All heavy atoms as TSV, in Angstrom:
chain	resi	resn	atom	element	x	y	z
A	1	MET	N	N	110.524	104.831	80.993
A	1	MET	CA	C	111.775	105.331	81.520
A	1	MET	C	C	111.675	105.368	83.043
A	1	MET	O	O	110.678	105.799	83.588
A	1	MET	CB	C	112.058	106.721	80.957
A	1	MET	CG	C	113.306	107.347	81.502
A	1	MET	SD	S	113.548	109.001	80.810
A	1	MET	CE	C	115.296	108.957	80.594
A	2	SER	N	N	112.725	104.943	83.698
A	2	SER	CA	C	112.708	104.970	85.156
A	2	SER	C	C	112.935	106.396	85.652
A	2	SER	O	O	113.483	107.233	84.952
A	2	SER	CB	C	113.779	104.041	85.705
A	2	SER	OG	O	115.054	104.472	85.299
A	3	ARG	N	N	112.476	106.631	86.842
A	3	ARG	CA	C	112.615	107.959	87.436
A	3	ARG	C	C	113.795	107.957	88.396
A	3	ARG	O	O	113.911	107.069	89.233
A	3	ARG	CB	C	111.336	108.342	88.166
A	3	ARG	CG	C	110.187	108.528	87.223
A	3	ARG	CD	C	108.948	108.847	87.976
A	3	ARG	NE	N	107.904	109.261	87.062
A	3	ARG	CZ	C	106.718	109.661	87.433
A	3	ARG	NH1	N	106.418	109.692	88.722
A	3	ARG	NH2	N	105.835	110.017	86.554
A	4	ILE	N	N	114.633	108.970	88.264
A	4	ILE	CA	C	115.848	109.060	89.066
A	4	ILE	C	C	115.953	110.472	89.636
A	4	ILE	O	O	115.681	111.454	88.945
A	4	ILE	CB	C	117.090	108.766	88.191
A	4	ILE	CG1	C	117.026	107.353	87.649
A	4	ILE	CG2	C	118.375	109.000	88.977
A	4	ILE	CD1	C	118.085	107.062	86.595
A	5	ILE	N	N	116.358	110.545	90.903
A	5	ILE	CA	C	116.718	111.833	91.499
A	5	ILE	C	C	118.201	111.735	91.832
A	5	ILE	O	O	118.603	110.899	92.636
A	5	ILE	CB	C	115.896	112.137	92.755
A	5	ILE	CG1	C	114.408	112.195	92.417
A	5	ILE	CG2	C	116.365	113.461	93.382
A	5	ILE	CD1	C	113.509	112.369	93.624
A	6	GLU	N	N	118.998	112.580	91.193
A	6	GLU	CA	C	120.442	112.533	91.354
A	6	GLU	C	C	120.900	113.742	92.168
A	6	GLU	O	O	120.540	114.873	91.864
A	6	GLU	CB	C	121.089	112.556	89.965
A	6	GLU	CG	C	122.582	112.454	89.971
A	6	GLU	CD	C	123.113	112.430	88.548
A	6	GLU	OE1	O	123.366	113.514	87.995
A	6	GLU	OE2	O	123.246	111.333	87.991
A	7	VAL	N	N	121.671	113.475	93.224
A	7	VAL	CA	C	122.215	114.543	94.057
A	7	VAL	C	C	123.739	114.494	93.928
A	7	VAL	O	O	124.345	113.465	94.195
A	7	VAL	CB	C	121.803	114.376	95.534
A	7	VAL	CG1	C	122.395	115.503	96.372
A	7	VAL	CG2	C	120.293	114.333	95.674
A	8	VAL	N	N	124.319	115.594	93.501
A	8	VAL	CA	C	125.771	115.694	93.360
A	8	VAL	C	C	126.254	116.783	94.323
A	8	VAL	O	O	125.734	117.897	94.318
A	8	VAL	CB	C	126.165	116.061	91.907
A	8	VAL	CG1	C	127.663	116.241	91.788
A	8	VAL	CG2	C	125.664	115.000	90.950
A	9	VAL	N	N	127.238	116.432	95.150
A	9	VAL	CA	C	127.815	117.401	96.085
A	9	VAL	C	C	129.243	117.682	95.632
A	9	VAL	O	O	130.055	116.762	95.505
A	9	VAL	CB	C	127.804	116.853	97.530
A	9	VAL	CG1	C	128.400	117.882	98.479
A	9	VAL	CG2	C	126.386	116.472	97.950
A	10	SER	N	N	129.523	118.946	95.391
A	10	SER	CA	C	130.861	119.334	94.925
A	10	SER	C	C	131.834	119.345	96.101
A	10	SER	O	O	131.412	119.352	97.270
A	10	SER	CB	C	130.802	120.731	94.291
A	10	SER	OG	O	130.690	121.718	95.297
A	11	PRO	N	N	133.128	119.371	95.826
A	11	PRO	CA	C	134.123	119.468	96.903
A	11	PRO	C	C	133.941	120.718	97.772
A	11	PRO	O	O	134.340	120.741	98.923
A	11	PRO	CB	C	135.458	119.512	96.155
A	11	PRO	CG	C	135.180	118.866	94.851
A	11	PRO	CD	C	133.757	119.194	94.518
A	12	ARG	N	N	133.300	121.731	97.221
A	12	ARG	CA	C	133.040	122.962	97.986
A	12	ARG	C	C	131.776	122.852	98.818
A	12	ARG	O	O	131.416	123.784	99.526
A	12	ARG	CB	C	132.932	124.148	97.032
A	12	ARG	CG	C	134.243	124.418	96.304
A	12	ARG	CD	C	134.141	125.527	95.318
A	12	ARG	NE	N	133.605	126.727	95.980
A	12	ARG	CZ	C	133.274	127.825	95.348
A	12	ARG	NH1	N	133.414	127.902	94.038
A	12	ARG	NH2	N	132.807	128.864	95.990
A	13	GLY	N	N	131.067	121.734	98.733
A	13	GLY	CA	C	129.859	121.532	99.526
A	13	GLY	C	C	128.584	121.993	98.865
A	13	GLY	O	O	127.520	121.959	99.466
A	14	GLU	N	N	128.674	122.410	97.612
A	14	GLU	CA	C	127.476	122.832	96.895
A	14	GLU	C	C	126.775	121.601	96.340
A	14	GLU	O	O	127.405	120.732	95.736
A	14	GLU	CB	C	127.840	123.777	95.750
A	14	GLU	CG	C	128.486	125.049	96.235
A	14	GLU	CD	C	129.101	125.858	95.095
A	14	GLU	OE1	O	129.341	125.301	94.010
A	14	GLU	OE2	O	129.338	127.049	95.334
A	15	ALA	N	N	125.478	121.517	96.565
A	15	ALA	CA	C	124.708	120.361	96.120
A	15	ALA	C	C	123.860	120.724	94.908
A	15	ALA	O	O	123.320	121.822	94.816
A	15	ALA	CB	C	123.810	119.868	97.240
A	16	THR	N	N	123.777	119.795	93.982
A	16	THR	CA	C	122.930	119.938	92.810
A	16	THR	C	C	121.949	118.780	92.791
A	16	THR	O	O	122.348	117.623	92.933
A	16	THR	CB	C	123.773	119.902	91.517
A	16	THR	OG1	O	124.748	120.938	91.582
A	16	THR	CG2	C	122.909	120.087	90.288
A	17	VAL	N	N	120.685	119.091	92.642
A	17	VAL	CA	C	119.633	118.072	92.562
A	17	VAL	C	C	119.116	118.069	91.134
A	17	VAL	O	O	118.711	119.101	90.614
A	17	VAL	CB	C	118.479	118.372	93.545
A	17	VAL	CG1	C	117.363	117.345	93.387
A	17	VAL	CG2	C	118.988	118.402	94.975
A	18	GLN	N	N	119.132	116.912	90.501
A	18	GLN	CA	C	118.627	116.799	89.139
A	18	GLN	C	C	117.704	115.594	89.051
A	18	GLN	O	O	118.047	114.506	89.529
A	18	GLN	CB	C	119.762	116.642	88.136
A	18	GLN	CG	C	119.263	116.570	86.694
A	18	GLN	CD	C	120.398	116.528	85.686
A	18	GLN	OE1	O	121.553	116.435	86.039
A	18	GLN	NE2	N	120.041	116.599	84.426
A	19	THR	N	N	116.559	115.795	88.458
A	19	THR	CA	C	115.620	114.690	88.276
A	19	THR	C	C	115.672	114.226	86.826
A	19	THR	O	O	115.901	115.016	85.924
A	19	THR	CB	C	114.187	115.111	88.625
A	19	THR	OG1	O	113.810	116.203	87.796
A	19	THR	CG2	C	114.073	115.512	90.087
A	20	LYS	N	N	115.447	112.956	86.632
A	20	LYS	CA	C	115.416	112.381	85.281
A	20	LYS	C	C	114.214	111.458	85.183
A	20	LYS	O	O	113.899	110.735	86.132
A	20	LYS	CB	C	116.694	111.595	85.009
A	20	LYS	CG	C	117.941	112.439	85.062
A	20	LYS	CD	C	119.189	111.633	84.868
A	20	LYS	CE	C	120.419	112.514	84.979
A	20	LYS	NZ	N	121.666	111.762	84.895
A	21	GLY	N	N	113.550	111.508	84.052
A	21	GLY	CA	C	112.417	110.621	83.819
A	21	GLY	C	C	111.082	111.187	84.277
A	21	GLY	O	O	110.062	110.522	84.168
A	22	TYR	N	N	111.098	112.399	84.795
A	22	TYR	CA	C	109.856	113.043	85.213
A	22	TYR	C	C	109.393	113.979	84.110
A	22	TYR	O	O	110.208	114.562	83.408
A	22	TYR	CB	C	110.071	113.864	86.487
A	22	TYR	CG	C	110.329	113.019	87.707
A	22	TYR	CD1	C	111.619	112.628	88.047
A	22	TYR	CD2	C	109.287	112.611	88.516
A	22	TYR	CE1	C	111.866	111.867	89.167
A	22	TYR	CE2	C	109.519	111.848	89.639
A	22	TYR	CZ	C	110.809	111.472	89.959
A	22	TYR	OH	O	111.049	110.709	91.059
A	23	VAL	N	N	108.092	114.127	83.976
A	23	VAL	CA	C	107.532	115.027	82.974
A	23	VAL	C	C	106.702	116.081	83.688
A	23	VAL	O	O	105.975	115.776	84.636
A	23	VAL	CB	C	106.653	114.256	81.969
A	23	VAL	CG1	C	105.994	115.206	80.985
A	23	VAL	CG2	C	107.478	113.224	81.223
A	24	GLY	N	N	106.837	117.320	83.236
A	24	GLY	CA	C	106.066	118.405	83.831
A	24	GLY	C	C	106.510	118.697	85.258
A	24	GLY	O	O	107.655	118.479	85.624
A	25	GLY	N	N	105.592	119.167	86.052
A	25	GLY	CA	C	105.882	119.576	87.409
A	25	GLY	C	C	106.098	118.445	88.394
A	25	GLY	O	O	106.411	118.696	89.562
A	26	ASP	N	N	105.962	117.200	87.975
A	26	ASP	CA	C	106.191	116.065	88.878
A	26	ASP	C	C	107.602	116.094	89.469
A	26	ASP	O	O	107.816	115.668	90.601
A	26	ASP	CB	C	105.982	114.731	88.166
A	26	ASP	CG	C	104.522	114.416	87.943
A	26	ASP	OD1	O	103.665	115.161	88.473
A	26	ASP	OD2	O	104.234	113.417	87.256
A	27	CYS	N	N	108.567	116.592	88.705
A	27	CYS	CA	C	109.940	116.633	89.193
A	27	CYS	C	C	110.068	117.551	90.406
A	27	CYS	O	O	110.823	117.269	91.336
A	27	CYS	CB	C	110.891	117.074	88.093
A	27	CYS	SG	S	110.529	118.700	87.414
A	28	LEU	N	N	109.319	118.646	90.421
A	28	LEU	CA	C	109.382	119.571	91.552
A	28	LEU	C	C	108.845	118.921	92.819
A	28	LEU	O	O	109.410	119.069	93.897
A	28	LEU	CB	C	108.595	120.846	91.227
A	28	LEU	CG	C	109.110	121.673	90.056
A	28	LEU	CD1	C	108.187	122.842	89.790
A	28	LEU	CD2	C	110.515	122.153	90.325
A	29	GLN	N	N	107.739	118.190	92.666
A	29	GLN	CA	C	107.164	117.508	93.825
A	29	GLN	C	C	108.089	116.399	94.314
A	29	GLN	O	O	108.263	116.208	95.508
A	29	GLN	CB	C	105.792	116.928	93.474
A	29	GLN	CG	C	104.749	117.987	93.244
A	29	GLN	CD	C	103.414	117.395	92.854
A	29	GLN	OE1	O	103.344	116.282	92.359
A	29	GLN	NE2	N	102.341	118.134	93.095
A	30	ALA	N	N	108.687	115.676	93.393
A	30	ALA	CA	C	109.528	114.546	93.763
A	30	ALA	C	C	110.801	114.981	94.482
A	30	ALA	O	O	111.276	114.298	95.379
A	30	ALA	CB	C	109.887	113.744	92.512
A	31	SER	N	N	111.351	116.116	94.107
A	31	SER	CA	C	112.627	116.553	94.685
A	31	SER	C	C	112.460	117.565	95.810
A	31	SER	O	O	113.442	117.974	96.418
A	31	SER	CB	C	113.510	117.145	93.585
A	31	SER	OG	O	112.911	118.301	93.038
A	32	ARG	N	N	111.245	117.947	96.114
A	32	ARG	CA	C	111.004	118.986	97.121
A	32	ARG	C	C	111.620	118.625	98.476
A	32	ARG	O	O	112.238	119.454	99.122
A	32	ARG	CB	C	109.512	119.243	97.276
A	32	ARG	CG	C	109.224	120.369	98.279
A	32	ARG	CD	C	107.806	120.812	98.253
A	32	ARG	NE	N	107.566	121.432	96.938
A	32	ARG	CZ	C	106.446	121.315	96.251
A	32	ARG	NH1	N	105.453	120.642	96.738
A	32	ARG	NH2	N	106.299	121.878	95.083
A	33	PHE	N	N	111.479	117.378	98.898
A	33	PHE	CA	C	112.000	117.005	100.219
A	33	PHE	C	C	113.522	117.160	100.274
A	33	PHE	O	O	114.080	117.544	101.299
A	33	PHE	CB	C	111.575	115.579	100.582
A	33	PHE	CG	C	112.316	114.486	99.855
A	33	PHE	CD1	C	113.361	113.831	100.476
A	33	PHE	CD2	C	111.983	114.131	98.562
A	33	PHE	CE1	C	114.059	112.823	99.832
A	33	PHE	CE2	C	112.677	113.134	97.890
A	33	PHE	CZ	C	113.711	112.483	98.519
A	34	LEU	N	N	114.189	116.892	99.181
A	34	LEU	CA	C	115.644	117.061	99.156
A	34	LEU	C	C	116.035	118.536	99.187
A	34	LEU	O	O	116.951	118.932	99.898
A	34	LEU	CB	C	116.234	116.403	97.909
A	34	LEU	CG	C	116.298	114.886	97.935
A	34	LEU	CD1	C	116.648	114.347	96.563
A	34	LEU	CD2	C	117.310	114.431	98.962
A	35	GLU	N	N	115.335	119.343	98.416
A	35	GLU	CA	C	115.638	120.770	98.400
A	35	GLU	C	C	115.419	121.390	99.771
A	35	GLU	O	O	116.205	122.212	100.226
A	35	GLU	CB	C	114.801	121.471	97.335
A	35	GLU	CG	C	115.206	121.063	95.927
A	35	GLU	CD	C	114.346	121.701	94.856
A	35	GLU	OE1	O	113.540	122.594	95.178
A	35	GLU	OE2	O	114.476	121.292	93.694
A	36	GLN	N	N	114.377	120.958	100.457
A	36	GLN	CA	C	114.108	121.474	101.795
A	36	GLN	C	C	115.187	121.019	102.778
A	36	GLN	O	O	115.601	121.768	103.653
A	36	GLN	CB	C	112.730	121.034	102.270
A	36	GLN	CG	C	111.613	121.718	101.516
A	36	GLN	CD	C	110.241	121.176	101.876
A	36	GLN	OE1	O	110.117	120.113	102.467
A	36	GLN	NE2	N	109.203	121.911	101.502
A	37	ALA	N	N	115.649	119.797	102.631
A	37	ALA	CA	C	116.664	119.271	103.541
A	37	ALA	C	C	118.029	119.905	103.296
A	37	ALA	O	O	118.816	120.060	104.231
A	37	ALA	CB	C	116.763	117.751	103.381
A	38	LEU	N	N	118.314	120.280	102.047
A	38	LEU	CA	C	119.630	120.807	101.709
A	38	LEU	C	C	119.782	122.304	101.988
A	38	LEU	O	O	120.897	122.801	102.059
A	38	LEU	CB	C	119.936	120.528	100.229
A	38	LEU	CG	C	120.109	119.048	99.883
A	38	LEU	CD1	C	120.187	118.863	98.381
A	38	LEU	CD2	C	121.356	118.489	100.554
A	39	GLY	N	N	118.678	123.013	102.121
A	39	GLY	CA	C	118.781	124.435	102.431
A	39	GLY	C	C	118.226	125.312	101.333
A	39	GLY	O	O	117.398	124.891	100.541
A	40	VAL	N	N	118.724	126.529	101.270
A	40	VAL	CA	C	118.225	127.525	100.338
A	40	VAL	C	C	118.784	127.260	98.942
A	40	VAL	O	O	119.991	127.056	98.782
A	40	VAL	CB	C	118.628	128.946	100.801
A	40	VAL	CG1	C	118.166	129.999	99.803
A	40	VAL	CG2	C	118.071	129.223	102.184
A	41	ALA	N	N	117.906	127.291	97.954
A	41	ALA	CA	C	118.331	127.076	96.567
A	41	ALA	C	C	119.006	128.328	96.029
A	41	ALA	O	O	118.506	129.440	96.207
A	41	ALA	CB	C	117.131	126.711	95.703
A	42	ALA	N	N	120.137	128.142	95.368
A	42	ALA	CA	C	120.855	129.261	94.768
A	42	ALA	C	C	120.386	129.519	93.339
A	42	ALA	O	O	120.595	130.590	92.788
A	42	ALA	CB	C	122.349	128.981	94.765
A	43	GLY	N	N	119.715	128.528	92.751
A	43	GLY	CA	C	119.253	128.689	91.388
A	43	GLY	C	C	118.303	127.580	91.015
A	43	GLY	O	O	118.159	126.602	91.734
A	44	ASP	N	N	117.651	127.759	89.895
A	44	ASP	CA	C	116.695	126.763	89.421
A	44	ASP	C	C	116.770	126.743	87.904
A	44	ASP	O	O	116.590	127.772	87.258
A	44	ASP	CB	C	115.290	127.153	89.880
A	44	ASP	CG	C	114.252	126.101	89.538
A	44	ASP	OD1	O	114.619	124.982	89.143
A	44	ASP	OD2	O	113.048	126.398	89.674
A	45	ARG	N	N	117.087	125.591	87.346
A	45	ARG	CA	C	117.157	125.461	85.887
A	45	ARG	C	C	116.237	124.332	85.485
A	45	ARG	O	O	116.387	123.197	85.926
A	45	ARG	CB	C	118.580	125.179	85.448
A	45	ARG	CG	C	118.720	125.190	83.942
A	45	ARG	CD	C	120.132	125.004	83.511
A	45	ARG	NE	N	120.656	123.774	84.100
A	45	ARG	CZ	C	121.910	123.389	84.047
A	45	ARG	NH1	N	122.778	124.132	83.427
A	45	ARG	NH2	N	122.302	122.278	84.595
A	46	ARG	N	N	115.270	124.640	84.674
A	46	ARG	CA	C	114.282	123.637	84.260
A	46	ARG	C	C	114.674	123.042	82.920
A	46	ARG	O	O	115.092	123.747	82.012
A	46	ARG	CB	C	112.899	124.265	84.213
A	46	ARG	CG	C	112.579	124.796	85.607
A	46	ARG	CD	C	111.191	125.123	85.810
A	46	ARG	NE	N	111.021	125.387	87.245
A	46	ARG	CZ	C	110.060	126.078	87.740
A	46	ARG	NH1	N	109.157	126.600	86.956
A	46	ARG	NH2	N	109.963	126.259	89.022
A	47	THR	N	N	114.518	121.729	82.832
A	47	THR	CA	C	114.913	121.001	81.629
A	47	THR	C	C	113.770	120.972	80.615
A	47	THR	O	O	112.649	121.397	80.909
A	47	THR	CB	C	115.291	119.556	81.981
A	47	THR	OG1	O	114.115	118.897	82.481
A	47	THR	CG2	C	116.392	119.511	83.030
A	48	ALA	N	N	114.056	120.423	79.460
A	48	ALA	CA	C	113.029	120.286	78.423
A	48	ALA	C	C	111.913	119.363	78.892
A	48	ALA	O	O	110.747	119.552	78.545
A	48	ALA	CB	C	113.642	119.759	77.135
A	49	GLU	N	N	112.265	118.360	79.713
A	49	GLU	CA	C	111.245	117.438	80.236
A	49	GLU	C	C	110.216	118.175	81.075
A	49	GLU	O	O	109.052	117.817	81.104
A	49	GLU	CB	C	111.893	116.334	81.074
A	49	GLU	CG	C	112.715	115.367	80.265
A	49	GLU	CD	C	113.456	114.376	81.141
A	49	GLU	OE1	O	113.891	114.755	82.244
A	49	GLU	OE2	O	113.591	113.224	80.714
A	50	PHE	N	N	110.649	119.210	81.788
A	50	PHE	CA	C	109.723	119.972	82.615
A	50	PHE	C	C	108.632	120.605	81.758
A	50	PHE	O	O	107.477	120.683	82.161
A	50	PHE	CB	C	110.462	121.064	83.401
A	50	PHE	CG	C	109.547	121.917	84.222
A	50	PHE	CD1	C	109.131	121.503	85.473
A	50	PHE	CD2	C	109.076	123.125	83.735
A	50	PHE	CE1	C	108.272	122.283	86.233
A	50	PHE	CE2	C	108.221	123.915	84.482
A	50	PHE	CZ	C	107.821	123.485	85.729
A	51	HIS	N	N	108.985	121.028	80.568
A	51	HIS	CA	C	108.041	121.741	79.713
A	51	HIS	C	C	107.185	120.812	78.847
A	51	HIS	O	O	106.331	121.280	78.110
A	51	HIS	CB	C	108.794	122.738	78.828
A	51	HIS	CG	C	109.501	123.786	79.639
A	51	HIS	ND1	N	108.852	124.794	80.288
A	51	HIS	CD2	C	110.808	123.928	79.951
A	51	HIS	CE1	C	109.715	125.537	80.949
A	51	HIS	NE2	N	110.916	125.029	80.763
A	52	GLN	N	N	107.426	119.507	78.945
A	52	GLN	CA	C	106.597	118.563	78.202
A	52	GLN	C	C	105.269	118.396	78.913
A	52	GLN	O	O	105.180	118.501	80.133
A	52	GLN	CB	C	107.275	117.196	78.107
A	52	GLN	CG	C	108.496	117.185	77.240
A	52	GLN	CD	C	109.156	115.813	77.234
A	52	GLN	OE1	O	108.819	114.951	78.030
A	52	GLN	NE2	N	110.107	115.639	76.349
A	53	GLU	N	N	104.243	118.135	78.141
A	53	GLU	CA	C	102.932	117.888	78.724
A	53	GLU	C	C	102.841	116.439	79.175
A	53	GLU	O	O	103.360	115.543	78.514
A	53	GLU	CB	C	101.836	118.171	77.709
A	53	GLU	CG	C	101.688	119.631	77.398
A	53	GLU	CD	C	100.494	119.886	76.512
A	53	GLU	OE1	O	99.523	119.115	76.577
A	53	GLU	OE2	O	100.551	120.854	75.759
A	54	GLN	N	N	102.173	116.258	80.287
A	54	GLN	CA	C	101.952	114.907	80.770
A	54	GLN	C	C	100.837	114.272	79.958
A	54	GLN	O	O	99.836	114.900	79.664
A	54	GLN	CB	C	101.557	114.917	82.236
A	54	GLN	CG	C	102.668	115.355	83.145
A	54	GLN	CD	C	102.226	115.305	84.590
A	54	GLN	OE1	O	101.052	115.313	84.884
A	54	GLN	NE2	N	103.188	115.249	85.475
A	55	LYS	N	N	101.062	113.036	79.589
A	55	LYS	CA	C	100.031	112.302	78.880
A	55	LYS	C	C	99.013	111.803	79.891
A	55	LYS	O	O	99.392	111.300	80.955
A	55	LYS	CB	C	100.632	111.118	78.134
A	55	LYS	CG	C	101.579	111.528	77.029
A	55	LYS	CD	C	102.165	110.339	76.350
A	55	LYS	CE	C	103.153	110.782	75.277
A	55	LYS	NZ	N	103.845	109.665	74.662
A	56	PRO	N	N	97.749	111.948	79.595
A	56	PRO	CA	C	96.742	111.439	80.529
A	56	PRO	C	C	96.833	109.921	80.635
A	56	PRO	O	O	97.176	109.239	79.664
A	56	PRO	CB	C	95.415	111.871	79.908
A	56	PRO	CG	C	95.721	112.179	78.494
A	56	PRO	CD	C	97.169	112.537	78.411
A	57	GLU	N	N	96.572	109.428	81.829
A	57	GLU	CA	C	96.602	107.985	82.021
A	57	GLU	C	C	95.446	107.350	81.270
A	57	GLU	O	O	94.360	107.909	81.201
A	57	GLU	CB	C	96.511	107.654	83.504
A	57	GLU	CG	C	97.749	108.076	84.256
A	57	GLU	CD	C	97.705	107.603	85.696
A	57	GLU	OE1	O	97.026	106.614	85.970
A	57	GLU	OE2	O	98.356	108.244	86.523
A	58	GLN	N	N	95.717	106.199	80.708
A	58	GLN	CA	C	94.682	105.504	79.970
A	58	GLN	C	C	94.209	104.305	80.775
A	58	GLN	O	O	94.997	103.608	81.396
A	58	GLN	CB	C	95.205	105.015	78.631
A	58	GLN	CG	C	95.558	106.140	77.686
A	58	GLN	CD	C	96.058	105.603	76.357
A	58	GLN	OE1	O	96.407	104.442	76.230
A	58	GLN	NE2	N	96.089	106.462	75.365
A	59	THR	N	N	92.933	104.087	80.742
A	59	THR	CA	C	92.358	102.932	81.396
A	59	THR	C	C	91.801	102.018	80.318
A	59	THR	O	O	91.056	102.466	79.443
A	59	THR	CB	C	91.232	103.350	82.356
A	59	THR	OG1	O	91.765	104.284	83.296
A	59	THR	CG2	C	90.666	102.154	83.079
A	60	LEU	N	N	92.199	100.784	80.352
A	60	LEU	CA	C	91.715	99.828	79.370
A	60	LEU	C	C	90.684	98.913	80.018
A	60	LEU	O	O	90.821	98.518	81.166
A	60	LEU	CB	C	92.881	98.996	78.829
A	60	LEU	CG	C	94.001	99.781	78.151
A	60	LEU	CD1	C	95.131	98.835	77.754
A	60	LEU	CD2	C	93.476	100.493	76.935
A	61	SER	N	N	89.688	98.595	79.278
A	61	SER	CA	C	88.706	97.634	79.784
A	61	SER	C	C	88.366	96.659	78.671
A	61	SER	O	O	88.456	96.979	77.486
A	61	SER	CB	C	87.451	98.352	80.274
A	61	SER	OG	O	86.852	99.046	79.200
A	62	GLN	N	N	88.010	95.482	79.042
A	62	GLN	CA	C	87.648	94.469	78.067
A	62	GLN	C	C	86.132	94.431	77.937
A	62	GLN	O	O	85.420	94.549	78.924
A	62	GLN	CB	C	88.132	93.090	78.508
A	62	GLN	CG	C	89.641	92.971	78.459
A	62	GLN	CD	C	90.068	91.557	78.802
A	62	GLN	OE1	O	89.464	90.919	79.650
A	62	GLN	NE2	N	91.096	91.088	78.142
A	63	PRO	N	N	85.661	94.253	76.714
A	63	PRO	CA	C	84.211	94.120	76.538
A	63	PRO	C	C	83.721	92.847	77.237
A	63	PRO	O	O	84.416	91.839	77.271
A	63	PRO	CB	C	84.017	94.025	75.024
A	63	PRO	CG	C	85.380	93.892	74.426
A	63	PRO	CD	C	86.387	94.162	75.466
A	64	GLN	N	N	82.544	92.925	77.801
A	64	GLN	CA	C	82.005	91.762	78.520
A	64	GLN	C	C	80.971	91.050	77.689
A	64	GLN	O	O	80.301	91.525	76.908
A	64	GLN	CB	C	81.384	92.200	79.833
A	64	GLN	CG	C	82.441	92.789	80.717
A	64	GLN	CD	C	81.837	93.255	82.033
A	64	GLN	OE1	O	80.684	92.982	82.343
A	64	GLN	NE2	N	82.616	93.938	82.818
């Protein structure tokens, strides 16, 4: 799944940052620069993806 950071600005100027395709705390790191640039957060809602465990990376090697 591709990773997306979506920023929606309402007509009132309120911005919402939503990440898609991130698992666990990676979404917080990925969107941190936007949250810092946009100002003080009024709220934080974590999705089901946030609570999923990250799968460890697998390394494959061929027998020699």
